[in-house]
N, C-alpha and C positions, 0 to 999 in steps of 0.2 A: 504492497499497499505502501509505501513513505521510500519510494527510490532513488531519493536521493541522500539515504542512508544503509544503501545495502551490503556497504561492508561494514557495519557498524552490529552491534549484537541485537540494537534494535531493529536494523535492518534484516537481520536472519529470523528474529521472530515474525517480524513481518510477514516474510516468506511463508514460514510455517504456518502463518493464520490463512493466508490468503489457499494454501493447499488444503487445509481443512476446510474452510470454507467450500471450495470446490468439489472434493469428496462428502462434506455433507449436503449438498444441494444434487449431488448427480444418484445419491442414494435414495431422496426425495423425488427425484422426477422418475425415476424406476422404479417405485413402489406406486406413484402414483398412475405412473400410466397402464402398470399391471392392473388396478383398483377397476380403473377406467375401463379398460379392456374387458375384466370378469361383468362387470356391470351393464357394458351395450350390448353381451352376450344375450341380456336377460332385459332389454328394452323389449317393448312391446310395437306395433303398426310396422310402419315406413321404415321408421328410423333403424328397425331392427335389420335390415337390405345394406346398412352403411355401417357397421359396427367399430371398422378399423379408422372412423374419425372421433372416435372418444379420446384415444391414449395424442392422437394427434393435438386434442384440443386440450388434454392432463400438461402436455410438455410446452404447445405453447405458450400456457399462462404461466411457467412457472419462472419462480424470481428471486433473488434474494433476500427481496422482502417481502413481508406481506401484504403492504401497503398496493409495494410496485406489484406483485403477482395478483392483484384485484383489479389495478387497473391495466393491468396490460391482458388480461382475461374478458373483462367490457370490450376494454378496445378493439381484439381479436374478434369479439361477434359484430358488434357495429360493423367493422371492416367486411366482414361475411355478408351480412346482412345490407350494407351498401352497394354488394358486386355481382350479388343474386338478383336485387330491381333493376341493376345498369345491364342486366343482359336478355331480360323478359321483351324488354321492344324489340331489341336484337334478331331473339327465337321467333321473335311474333313477325318479323319482317320476311324473313327467307329461311332456309337450309342452312346445316356447315358450309363451309366453305373458305375457298382463301379469305374472301373479301371482308364475309364476319366475323372469324377468325382475327385476322388484323382490326375488326371495327373495334368489338370487344374487349381487344388486349388496349388497345388506344387509348378508349375511351375510362377504361380500369387505370390507366396508368394518369390521366389526365385528372381521375377522381381522387387518386391518391396525393395530388397535392391541396388536398383540402387541408385546413389547418385545424388541430387539436386531435387529429386523429392517432397520432403516437402512433404505435406497434399496429393498429388495426388497418393502417392505410398498405402495408406489402399486400396485405388480404384480397385486394378489393381487385385489382386484375385478375389475379390466381383463381377465388371465387368465379369469376366473371366468364371466363375461360374454361371451370369445371362441369360450369354448367353446360353452356355452350356444346363441351364436347365430350359429358361422360353423362348429363341428364337423359339423351335420349330424347324419346316420344314422351317423355314425365320429368319435366324439367321441376312444378311444382312440386312431387311429389320428392325428386332430388334432394331438392333443395330443402326442403324442410325436414327431411333424415339428416342430411349432413349436419342442419344449423343444430337440431335437439343433440345430437351425437356429443357436440363440438361443447354443446354446453354441458353435458355431462363429466365431458372432461376438465373443461372448466371450473366446474364447481367439486371435481373430487381432486383436482391441481390444487384449488387454493385451500381445500379442505388439507389436505397434506399438509400443508406448507405452514397452516394454523397452529395443527396441533403435535407435529413431530419437530420437533425444538427449534423454535420459531426462531431466527437468530436477533439477536440484541447488539448492535455495533456499539456499543457506548466504548468499551474497549479499545475500539481503534483511535475514536476521537479524543478521549483521555492521554493517550498514549502519543499520540499525530500532535496534541497541543505541546506535551512534555517535550517531545524531540524538538518542534518549532521553536522553543523556549532558549531549549539546548544550545539550537545551533547558532543563536541570534548573538548569545552569551559570551562563546567560542569565540563570535567571527569578536566580536570588542577584544577579547582577551589575545586574540594572533594581531589585532592591531597594535594595541599597546606592546605586544613581544616588539615589533617589528619597530615601534619606537625607539627602542635601545640597544636596538644592534646597529651595526656600524653601517651607513648608508653606502650604496642602495643592500636594503636584506637579503640573508641570503634565502630566508623564508618568504616567498610571495604567493601563496596558493590564497592567501585570505582577500588577494586582488581581484581572482576569479573566481570567488564564490558568489557573485552578484546572481546567476543564472540560478543557482542552487537554494538562494534564500527563496527565488521568487516560486521556486517551481514547489518547493519542501510546502511553501505558503498553499498555494494552489488545492495540493494533495491533502494539506491540514481542511482545507475549507469542503473540500468533497467528504472529507471523514467524517464530519460535525453532519454537516447534511444528511450523509446514509444514515449515521446515525440517531438522526429527527424520523426520517422515512421509517425507519427499524421500527421506531416503536409504534408507531402509526396501526391498528387494529392487532397488535401484538399482543397476545395476553399475560405474558411473562413480564410486560411494564410496570404490574401490579406488585411483584417482588422487587424489581432491581428499578428502585427510582430515580431517576437524576436530572438537574434541573437543565435541559439542553442551553433556555433563553441564558443562561449564563454561559455556557459554552461558548455561545454565539457572541457575546458580549467580550469575551476574551479572546475569542481568534479576532474579533476588530481591534482589540487594544497592540495584538500581537501584529496585526498587518501596519498598525500604525508606527511600532517599533520599528520594523521591518523596515520601512520606508526612510525611515532617518539613518539605521544603523547601513541601509544601502547608501545614502546621500555621502556617509560620512567614508563608508568605503572610495567612492569615488573621489572625494575629494582627497584622502590621504595618499590613494595612489596617483593624482595628479601632483603631488605636493613633491611625492619622492622619486617617480619617473619620467613624467611627462612634462610639467611646468614645474621645475624646482626653482628658478631664477625670479621668474613673476610671481611665485604663492609661495613663497619659504615659509618657515618654521621658527621664528624668532628661537635660539639657543635657552636663553632665557622662562621660555615656554614649557618647552619638552618635557620637563621630570613635572610639572602642576597637572599639565595635557596626559599623561601617561597614568598619575594617577587616578586622574579622572575618568579614564576609560577605563583601569582595573577597578574601582569602587563601582561604578557604572557598572561593570559586568557581571558582578557580584553579589550586585542590586537586582539584576536581570533575573539569574540564576536561583537569587532564594524567593523573589517573588511574595515580598511581605510589606506593604506600604508601611507599615507601623514598625518595624524591625528595625536592630542597630543597622544592619547593612543599610537601609534605605538612607537612613540617617548620613552615616558616614558618607555616604556618592553622593548628597547633596552638598555636605561640607565642602567635600574636594569639587563638585564642580563649580560651589562660590569660588572658594578660593581660587580658580580660574579664572573664572570672570574679573577676578579684583585684580589677579596680575593682568590680563589686557588689558581692562583700563588703565593702568596705574602708568604713571611717567616713566619709569623706563625700558616699559615696549609701546608705548604713545610714537615716538620716532622711528619704529619700525612697523615694516608689513605684514598686519594680524588677521589678515581678512580671511585666511585656512583656519589657524586658528579660532578666530570667534565663529565661522563658521561650524565646525567639531564642536564647540563649547553648547553655542545655542543647540544643537541635534540634541547632546547630551543628556541638557537640561528640559528638552522634549521628552527623549525616553524618561527619566525621572517623573515628569509630569502624568504621565501616559498609566505608569506604573502606581503611582500615587493616587490615580483618580482610580485605577481599581479594585476596590474595597473589599472583595471576595476573598476567601482565604485559599492558601493553597492547594494546587490541582492534586498531589500525591494524595487527599482525601477522598477523594471521589469516588471510584470501585472498585471492593478488595477484591485478590487473585480468585478468592472463592467467589466470586457471583461476575466472572467473565463472560463475554457477550455470546461465548460457541461452548456454553455447559447445559 
């Protein structure tokens, strides 16, 4: 889930989680298809002629979350209904021919462009074509039987997904937020270390980490959204309670911090490698700047707005800003240092505004989402 950390222990756990989710989904899909087939063989009436569509419906609606499964199943049934409706006027006009096949497929593809059809859009041309080619002399009966058996499959698939270990992806959101915070703190620590090395620094991988921060931020947002979606219609949410609105607030705070960390990365990389002559760091400000960055990284890692690390970080940043405003530095070009100091101040203001408790308390290991 978090590809930016695939080389870390967290990345290893993420790969195992993905494998576990896929195996569980495969088992549930196989079970749903088997049950749907068993029921389809016992459906009375004209639908009994088309039992093979029931396991197809079970497979079509299966999704990693209960809400997603319900949405996908409903969209599939709507898409089939639209496809059947589009095929009948063409069937009434004439027999099956090259022209009628082209028309029914073309109209189906056009209809698939309608908004809000989701997974159902892919079924529209398929349903139209099947009614035309397979429906034979009784397209009404074929359409009815097809739709009934698909409905059987969708109901079975949704029931299996809801009752057999319905997944709650709360752990992925928690782990993602923690990894995002740790990556941002690590970026600050690496920049502080670069200030203490002889220039140009030997370690420069931090200067190329901007895309990693952006990618991880997007993946964490997807993880939080998946956790939110996995709670809808899921009976396990009553036992595994979590305030996802707080997670969204934390994520927004992290994204704001990531913006400032990326800005600091660009400024410091420019000072070191790109424009060292036009935007230098005055020697008198290097030590206060490094101390402020180190303290801010510690405050970000602790994420405790009322803790001692926050107080120390705010004091270090204020000392830096006082040095920038002092007479000793006033005669030097301090634009880069001032920009870095303002980013540090905004990072701490964001952490200070986040009044909730640390992330580590959220979901105990005994209540992991895949149990």
